[in-house]
Structure formats: C-alpha cells, structure tokens
C-alpha positions in Angstrom: -66.0 -133.0 37.7 -68.7 -135.0 36.3 -68.2 -138.7 35.1 -68.1 -137.5 31.3 -65.1 -134.8 32.2 -63.4 -137.4 34.2 -63.3 -139.8 31.1 -62.3 -137.0 28.9 -59.5 -136.2 31.3 -58.2 -139.9 31.1 -58.7 -139.9 27.2 -56.7 -136.9 27.0 -53.9 -138.3 29.1 -53.9 -141.8 27.3 -53.3 -139.4 24.0 -50.3 -137.8 25.5 -51.8 -134.5 26.9 -50.2 -133.1 30.0 -52.2 -133.1 33.3 -52.8 -129.6 33.1 -53.8 -129.6 29.6 -56.0 -132.5 30.1 -57.8 -130.8 33.1 -58.2 -127.8 30.8 -59.9 -129.6 27.8 -61.9 -131.9 30.2 -63.5 -128.8 32.1 -63.6 -126.8 28.7 -62.1 -123.7 30.5 -58.5 -122.5 30.6 -57.0 -122.0 34.4 -57.6 -118.9 36.1 -55.5 -116.2 34.7 -53.5 -113.9 37.4 -53.4 -110.6 35.7 -52.6 -107.2 37.6 -56.3 -106.5 37.2 -57.3 -109.8 38.9 -54.7 -109.2 41.5 -55.6 -105.7 42.4 -59.6 -106.5 42.2 -60.3 -107.0 46.0 -58.6 -103.6 47.0 -61.6 -101.6 46.2 -62.3 -99.5 43.3 -61.9 -95.6 43.3 -59.6 -95.5 46.1 -62.2 -97.5 48.4 -59.6 -99.8 50.0 -59.7 -97.3 53.1 -63.5 -97.1 53.3 -64.5 -96.6 56.9 -60.7 -96.0 57.9 -60.2 -92.7 55.7 -57.8 -91.2 58.5 -55.6 -94.2 58.2 -55.7 -93.9 54.2 -54.9 -90.2 54.3 -52.1 -90.6 56.9 -50.4 -93.4 54.5 -51.2 -91.3 51.4 -49.7 -88.4 53.2 -46.5 -90.0 54.1 -46.0 -91.3 50.6 -46.6 -87.9 48.9 -44.4 -86.2 51.1 -41.5 -88.8 49.9 -42.6 -88.0 46.3 -44.7 -91.3 45.9 -47.6 -91.1 43.7 -50.5 -92.9 45.2 -53.2 -92.5 42.6 -54.1 -95.5 40.9 -51.9 -97.5 43.5 -53.0 -99.9 46.4 -51.5 -100.1 49.5 -50.2 -103.6 50.6 -49.5 -103.5 54.4 -47.8 -107.0 54.1 -45.2 -105.1 51.8 -44.6 -102.4 54.4 -41.7 -102.0 56.7 -43.6 -99.7 58.7 -46.9 -98.3 58.8 -47.4 -95.7 55.8 -44.2 -97.3 54.0 -44.2 -95.3 50.6 -42.8 -98.4 48.9 -45.9 -100.4 49.9 -48.2 -98.4 47.4 -48.1 -100.7 44.3 -49.8 -100.7 41.0 -48.8 -104.2 39.8 -47.2 -107.5 40.5 -44.3 -106.3 38.9 -44.3 -103.6 41.8 -44.5 -106.1 44.2 -41.4 -108.4 42.9 -39.4 -105.0 42.5 -39.7 -104.3 46.3 -39.4 -108.1 47.5 -36.2 -108.2 45.4 -34.7 -104.9 46.7 -35.4 -106.1 50.2 -34.4 -109.7 49.8 -37.7 -110.8 50.9 -39.6 -114.0 49.4 -43.1 -114.7 48.6 -45.4 -117.6 47.3 -48.7 -117.1 45.5 -49.6 -114.5 43.1 -45.9 -113.2 43.2 -43.2 -115.7 43.5 -39.7 -114.5 44.6 -37.2 -116.8 46.5 -35.8 -115.5 49.8 -32.2 -114.3 49.6 -29.8 -115.6 52.2 -29.2 -113.3 55.1 -25.6 -111.5 54.5 -22.6 -113.1 56.1 -21.8 -109.9 57.6 -25.1 -109.9 59.7 -24.7 -109.8 63.5 -26.9 -110.4 66.3 -28.4 -107.3 68.1 -26.2 -105.9 70.7 -26.8 -103.0 73.0 -24.5 -99.7 72.4 -21.7 -99.8 74.5 -22.5 -96.3 75.7 -25.6 -97.3 77.2 -24.2 -100.5 78.7 -21.6 -98.4 80.4 -24.2 -96.1 81.8 -26.2 -99.0 83.3 -23.1 -100.8 84.5 -22.2 -97.5 86.5 -25.8 -97.3 88.2 -25.6 -100.8 88.9 -22.2 -100.2 90.7 -23.3 -97.3 92.7 -26.3 -99.4 93.8 -24.0 -102.3 94.6 -20.4 -101.3 95.3 -19.4 -105.0 95.8 -19.8 -105.4 92.0 -16.6 -105.2 89.8 -16.6 -103.2 86.9 -16.6 -106.1 84.6 -19.4 -108.1 86.4 -21.6 -104.9 86.2 -21.1 -104.4 82.6 -22.0 -108.3 82.1 -25.0 -107.6 84.3 -26.2 -104.6 82.4 -25.8 -106.2 78.9 -27.9 -108.9 80.0 -30.6 -106.8 81.6 -30.5 -104.4 78.5 -30.4 -107.3 75.8 -33.7 -108.4 74.3 -35.2 -111.8 75.0 -37.1 -112.4 71.9 -38.2 -116.0 72.0 -36.5 -116.8 75.4 -38.6 -117.7 78.6 -38.6 -115.0 81.3 -38.8 -115.2 84.9 -41.3 -112.3 84.7 -44.1 -113.6 87.5 -45.9 -110.4 87.8 -49.6 -109.5 87.7 -51.2 -110.2 84.2 -54.0 -111.1 82.6 -53.4 -114.9 83.6 -54.1 -114.0 87.3 
C-alpha cells in the first residue's frame, strides 16, 4: 500500500468503516471474488486437466461413466476421491464439493468451507477377522506345539494387526543400509 492508501484506510476507520470496507476503499477495488469460474479456472479448459496423462483421464472418465456419472463439463478433484477414479470426485462447482464433503463428514477450509463432523460413537478400531486369526493360530500351534490355543490366538492377532504409526522392530535391509 502507498502512503496515500494507508492514510485513506485510517480515515475510513476513523469515520466508522469496518476494516474490510476500509481496505477495499483505500485500494479502490473489491476483494477477490470466489466464483465457481474462478475456483475451476486452474484445471484446464476443454478437458485439458489430463494433458500429458490422457490414459489416466480416460481411466477415471471410464470408471465414472460406468457408474452413470456424467463427466462432460466437470473436473476431477483427486483430493475429494476416496480411491483413484472415484466418480464422486468429478465436480462442476463449489456446491458439488460441499455436497460430497457433507455426505462423507469431511471438512475443508479455503475455497469451500465445511466443518468436520464428529466420528460416530459406534466407531471401533480395526480388528482382524476371527477366521483369519484362527487360521494363523492353527499354523502357530503346528509350528510350536507348546503354545496354548489362547496364546497362539493372541500371538496371531498381534502379528496380523496393522501397526500404523507404531515403531517396529524391523531391522532388515533397506535404503538406509
């Protein structure tokens, strides 16, 4: 801002304008508008979103059209996709983004603002299916007959359960060697 713009800003504040209005008047322009056209502007015109990656675009388009989703005039937002090619990730407006976010309970801040919904109280942590645990426990008992059935099931459950975010004792060869 120039010194004149700063002076105009403070004059507007002194006369009772809000900070946002004073900024707009001092700069002589409205704040940037966020329309659907502005939101979608960076995705490439006439399907140019997948330029250089036509096979990916064709794959995503094919998956969407197979599930009845029209892709003409839409863009694919990978951040909205639950999996590659998710038909619900094809959007035409910020309203489409908001609708998908609301349906999934996802939140967002930025061009589209949506609060995150709380996780349902019925949520349970991941557990390996009991038949898989039983099969692994049987293998462990055959390998080590001294194991009790309960100890083998506990060991099987521990071996089969994911350790997301937990330290492991894996010390095998890797890129750090």
